[in-house]
C-alpha positions in Angstrom: -22.6 -20.8 4.8 -25.1 -19.8 1.9 -24.8 -21.3 -1.4 -25.0 -17.8 -3.0 -22.2 -16.3 -1.2 -20.5 -19.4 -1.7 -20.4 -19.2 -5.1 -19.8 -15.5 -5.4 -16.7 -16.0 -2.9 -15.2 -18.6 -5.1 -15.7 -16.7 -8.1 -14.2 -13.3 -6.9 -11.4 -15.8 -5.6 -10.8 -17.3 -8.7 -10.7 -14.1 -10.9 -8.3 -12.6 -8.5 -6.5 -15.9 -8.9 -6.6 -15.5 -13.1 -5.8 -11.7 -13.3 -2.6 -12.2 -11.2 -1.5 -14.9 -13.3 -2.2 -13.0 -16.6 -0.1 -9.9 -15.1 3.2 -12.6 -14.4 2.3 -13.9 -18.1 2.4 -10.3 -19.4 5.5 -9.3 -17.1 3.7 -6.4 -15.8 4.1 -8.1 -12.2 7.5 -8.9 -9.9 7.5 -12.5 -9.1 8.4 -11.9 -5.7 5.2 -9.6 -5.7 3.1 -12.3 -7.8 4.3 -14.8 -5.1 2.3 -12.7 -1.9 -1.1 -12.6 -4.5 -1.1 -16.0 -5.8 -1.0 -17.2 -2.0 -3.8 -15.0 -1.2 -5.9 -15.8 -4.1 -4.9 -19.9 -3.7 -5.7 -19.4 0.0 -8.8 -17.4 -0.6 -10.3 -19.9 -3.3 -9.5 -23.1 -0.9 -11.4 -21.4 1.7 -14.4 -20.6 -0.5 -14.4 -24.2 -1.8 -13.7 -25.9 1.4 -16.7 -24.5 3.8 -16.0 -26.9 6.3 -12.5 -25.5 7.0 -13.8 -22.1 7.1 -16.5 -22.7 9.4 -13.8 -24.2 11.6 -12.0 -21.2 11.5 -15.1 -19.0 12.1 -15.8 -21.0 15.3 -12.5 -21.0 16.2 -12.0 -17.1 16.2 -15.3 -16.6 17.3 -17.3 -15.2 14.4 -21.0 -16.4 14.0 -21.1 -16.0 10.3 -18.3 -18.0 8.1 -18.3 -16.0 5.0 -17.1 -13.1 7.6 -14.5 -15.1 8.7 -13.0 -15.5 5.0 -13.3 -11.5 5.2 -11.3 -11.1 7.9 -8.6 -13.7 6.5 -8.6 -11.6 3.4 -8.2 -8.5 5.2 -5.0 -10.2 7.0 -3.3 -10.8 4.0 -3.5 -7.6 2.7 -2.1 -6.1 5.8 0.8 -8.3 5.2 1.0 -7.6 1.6 0.7 -3.6 3.1 3.8 -4.3 5.6 5.7 -5.7 2.8 5.3 -3.1 0.3 6.3 -0.6 3.0 9.3 -2.1 3.8 10.3 -2.3 0.0 9.2 1.6 -0.5 11.3 2.4 2.6 14.7 0.3 1.5 13.8 2.0 -2.3 13.6 5.5 -0.6 16.9 5.1 1.0 18.6 3.7 -2.1 17.4 6.8 -3.8 18.9 8.7 -1.1 22.3 7.3 -1.2 22.5 7.2 -5.5 21.4 11.0 -5.2 24.0 11.7 -2.4 26.5 9.9 -4.8 25.6 11.2 -7.5 26.0 15.1 -6.3 29.5 13.5 -5.0 30.2 13.0 -8.8 28.8 16.3 -10.3 30.9 18.3 -7.6 34.1 16.3 -8.5 33.2 16.5 -12.3 33.3 20.6 -11.4 36.6 20.6 -9.8 38.0 18.7 -12.2 36.9 20.8 -14.7 37.7 24.3 -12.8 41.5 22.9 -12.8 41.6 21.9 -16.5 40.3 25.4 -16.9 43.0 27.1 -14.6 45.4 25.4 -16.6 44.5 26.5 -19.8 44.4 30.0 -18.7 48.1 29.3 -17.4 49.7 28.1 -20.3 48.0 30.8 -22.6 48.0 28.7 -25.7 44.6 26.5 -25.8 46.8 22.9 -24.9 45.9 20.9 -22.7 48.9 20.7 -20.1 50.2 17.2 -20.3 46.2 16.1 -21.5 45.4 17.2 -18.4 41.4 17.3 -19.0 41.0 14.8 -22.0 38.9 12.6 -19.5 36.8 15.2 -18.0 35.8 16.7 -21.3 34.9 13.2 -22.8 32.9 12.7 -19.7 31.2 15.9 -19.6 30.6 15.1 -23.1 29.3 12.0 -22.8 26.6 13.1 -19.8 25.3 15.6 -22.4 
């Protein structure tokens, strides 16, 4: 492998590793996602430094030019990350749907309770709640606003 290409791969891999570590330090990156990126950066850095391993992997896979094997391995990590994030997005989408349905049920219960309170209020005619029937609903409605 040409020394210029190896040096470029080392600088790129080290830069990625430092960038991920900085994001974790700033708490801009959740640890569970950072682990995948750290693993990818460390493997890329290791293969960039130890060109014998990269040449063996390239020969084993049938790639004539070893730096192309490095890009193939990087592409494999990107595919794994995409799969991982697709699973996370799917799970979050399902959770959002369930939360929206629960919110709809809570709003329906609140509307029903308010209708009952208003009906009791009209039945008594004097403006007082019947046996404190609406106080919980009113406090919940006030808290929502």
